[in-house]
C-alpha positions as CSV (number, residue, x, y, z in Angstrom):
1,X,3.1,17.6,12.9
2,X,6.6,19.2,12.8
3,X,5.3,21.8,10.3
4,X,3.7,25.1,11.4
5,X,1.1,26.6,9.2
6,X,1.6,30.1,7.8
7,X,-0.8,32.9,9.1
8,X,-2.7,35.1,6.7
9,X,-0.8,38.1,8.0
10,X,2.6,36.5,7.3
11,X,1.5,35.6,3.8
12,X,0.2,39.1,3.1
13,X,3.3,40.9,4.4
14,X,5.7,38.6,2.3
15,X,3.5,39.0,-0.8
16,X,3.4,42.8,-0.7
17,X,7.2,42.9,-0.5
18,X,7.4,40.7,-3.6
19,X,4.8,42.7,-5.5
20,X,6.2,46.1,-4.5
21,X,9.9,45.6,-4.0
22,X,10.8,49.3,-4.4
23,X,8.4,50.7,-1.8
24,X,7.6,50.3,1.9
25,X,4.4,48.1,2.2
26,X,1.4,50.1,3.3
27,X,-1.0,48.9,6.0
28,X,-3.8,49.2,3.4
29,X,-2.1,46.8,1.0
30,X,-1.3,44.2,3.8
31,X,-4.8,44.4,5.3
32,X,-6.5,44.0,1.9
33,X,-4.5,40.9,1.0
34,X,-4.9,39.4,4.5
35,X,-8.7,39.9,4.8
36,X,-9.8,39.6,1.2
37,X,-7.4,37.1,-0.2
38,X,-5.5,34.9,2.3
39,X,-8.1,34.5,5.0
40,X,-10.8,33.3,2.6
41,X,-8.4,31.0,0.8
42,X,-7.2,29.5,4.1
43,X,-10.9,28.9,5.0
44,X,-11.5,27.1,1.7
45,X,-8.4,24.9,2.3
46,X,-9.3,24.1,5.9
47,X,-8.6,21.8,7.7
48,X,-5.4,21.8,5.6
49,X,-2.8,24.4,6.7
50,X,-0.9,26.6,4.3
51,X,2.8,25.4,4.7
52,X,4.3,27.5,1.9
53,X,3.3,30.3,-0.4
54,X,4.8,32.6,-2.9
55,X,3.7,35.0,-5.7
56,X,5.1,35.4,-9.2
57,X,4.3,38.9,-10.2
58,X,2.8,39.5,-13.6
59,X,5.0,40.5,-16.6
60,X,4.1,44.2,-17.1
61,X,4.5,44.4,-20.9
62,X,4.9,42.3,-24.0
63,X,3.4,39.1,-25.3
64,X,3.5,37.5,-21.8
65,X,1.8,40.4,-20.1
66,X,-0.6,39.2,-17.4
67,X,-2.0,42.4,-16.0
68,X,-5.5,42.4,-14.5
69,X,-6.1,45.5,-16.6
70,X,-6.3,43.1,-19.6
71,X,-8.8,40.8,-17.8
72,X,-12.5,41.3,-17.0
73,X,-12.8,42.5,-13.5
74,X,-16.4,42.5,-12.3
75,X,-15.9,42.5,-8.6
76,X,-14.9,45.4,-6.3
77,X,-12.1,43.2,-4.9
78,X,-10.6,42.8,-8.3
79,X,-10.7,46.6,-8.9
80,X,-9.2,47.3,-5.5
81,X,-6.4,44.8,-6.1
82,X,-5.6,46.4,-9.5
83,X,-5.5,49.8,-7.8
84,X,-3.2,48.6,-4.9
85,X,-0.8,46.5,-7.0
86,X,-0.6,48.4,-10.3
87,X,-2.7,45.9,-12.3
88,X,-0.8,42.8,-11.2
89,X,-2.4,39.5,-12.1
90,X,0.5,37.1,-11.3
91,X,0.4,33.6,-10.1
92,X,-0.1,32.8,-6.4
93,X,1.3,29.3,-5.4
94,X,0.1,27.8,-2.2
95,X,1.2,24.5,-0.7
96,X,-0.5,22.3,1.9
97,X,0.1,18.7,2.9
98,X,-2.3,17.7,0.2
99,X,-0.6,19.4,-2.7
100,X,0.0,22.6,-4.6
101,X,-2.7,25.1,-5.4
102,X,-2.5,28.0,-7.8
103,X,-4.6,31.0,-8.8
104,X,-4.3,34.6,-10.0
105,X,-6.0,37.5,-8.2
106,X,-8.6,37.9,-11.0
107,X,-9.4,34.2,-11.0
108,X,-9.8,34.2,-7.2
109,X,-11.9,37.4,-6.9
110,X,-14.1,36.5,-9.8
111,X,-14.6,32.7,-9.2
112,X,-13.4,32.0,-5.6
113,X,-11.8,28.8,-7.0
114,X,-8.3,27.4,-6.7
115,X,-6.6,25.1,-9.3
116,X,-5.4,21.9,-7.5
117,X,-2.3,19.8,-8.2
118,X,-2.6,17.1,-5.6
119,X,0.5,15.1,-4.6
120,X,-1.3,11.9,-5.4
121,X,-1.5,13.0,-9.0
122,X,2.2,13.9,-9.3
123,X,5.0,12.0,-10.9
124,X,7.5,14.7,-10.1
125,X,7.8,18.0,-8.2
126,X,11.2,19.6,-8.7
127,X,13.3,22.6,-7.7
128,X,16.2,23.5,-10.1
129,X,17.9,26.6,-11.6
130,X,15.6,28.2,-14.1
131,X,18.3,28.6,-16.8
132,X,21.5,26.7,-17.5
133,X,23.9,27.3,-14.6
134,X,26.3,29.2,-16.9
135,X,23.8,32.0,-16.5
136,X,24.9,33.4,-13.1
137,X,23.1,36.8,-13.3
138,X,19.4,36.8,-12.7
139,X,19.1,33.0,-12.7
140,X,16.0,32.4,-10.6
141,X,14.9,29.1,-9.2
142,X,12.5,26.9,-11.2
143,X,9.5,25.1,-9.7
144,X,8.5,22.3,-12.0
145,X,5.7,19.8,-11.7
146,X,4.8,16.9,-13.9
147,X,1.6,14.9,-13.4
148,X,1.1,11.2,-14.1
149,X,-1.3,12.1,-16.9
150,X,1.5,14.1,-18.7
151,X,0.4,17.6,-17.8
152,X,3.1,19.9,-16.4
153,X,4.0,23.5,-15.6
154,X,7.1,25.5,-14.9
155,X,7.4,28.6,-12.7
156,X,10.2,31.0,-12.0
157,X,10.3,31.7,-8.3
158,X,12.6,33.7,-6.0
159,X,15.5,31.7,-4.5
160,X,14.4,32.3,-0.8
161,X,11.0,30.8,-1.8
162,X,12.7,27.8,-3.3
163,X,14.8,27.3,-0.2
164,X,11.7,27.5,2.0
165,X,9.9,25.0,-0.2
166,X,12.8,22.5,0.0
167,X,12.7,22.7,3.8
168,X,9.0,21.9,3.8
169,X,9.3,19.0,1.4
170,X,12.0,17.3,3.5
171,X,9.1,16.7,5.9
172,X,6.3,16.0,3.4
173,X,8.3,13.7,1.2
174,X,11.3,12.5,3.3
175,X,12.0,9.5,0.9
176,X,12.0,11.8,-2.1
177,X,9.4,9.7,-3.8
178,X,8.4,12.6,-6.1
179,X,10.2,15.7,-4.9
180,X,13.6,16.2,-6.6
181,X,16.3,18.9,-6.3
182,X,18.5,19.5,-9.4
183,X,21.6,21.6,-9.7
184,X,22.7,20.7,-13.2
185,X,19.4,19.8,-14.9
186,X,17.7,23.2,-15.2
187,X,14.0,24.1,-15.4
188,X,13.7,24.9,-19.1
189,X,15.5,21.6,-19.9
190,X,13.2,19.7,-17.5
191,X,10.1,21.0,-19.3
192,X,11.7,20.2,-22.7
193,X,12.5,16.6,-21.7
194,X,9.0,16.2,-20.2
195,X,7.3,17.4,-23.5
196,X,9.4,14.8,-25.4
197,X,8.5,12.1,-22.8
198,X,12.1,11.4,-22.1
199,X,13.3,10.0,-18.8
200,X,14.5,12.7,-16.4
201,X,18.1,12.1,-15.4
202,X,19.1,11.7,-11.7
203,X,22.0,13.8,-10.4
């Protein structure tokens, strides 16, 4: 009850700033994301409220490229998104009191489905430095989750997004049953230990 849900307009404005950091967001970009993306997603998640959200822009080149230009785009919304955001197809992460949801623009516009990682399925959700702390330049925050069935994923997110998530989780998991904050154990190490099924150390 202490948490206030995010509005679709707030999410759209913050997202455009992350996707287009070197330009002033346009009203067209904000309105498109609000009306075609965040409002429909909010309706699908209802009655759950969106408590936290961020986007991880796609890598533009190389083996890890995730541009929507490389994906089938059959809907008008997909084509417009590609036009407004230079082919981005990065991950959108959305948090409610039920769990974490993820999608990419192409996945959403083509299927209208979100992938769910419910809190009841988690063994751990953690925030940590992405790289070893000796890397001080460009060391983003890592968001790691490990499910009870062994599945896991790791995302590099902006530090302001990580700080906002930690604030939300103090309300959702006040006893730190599954939410952990690490300063020495970093994200890449977390995923390596998880793959080897080794116990994660406490700090």
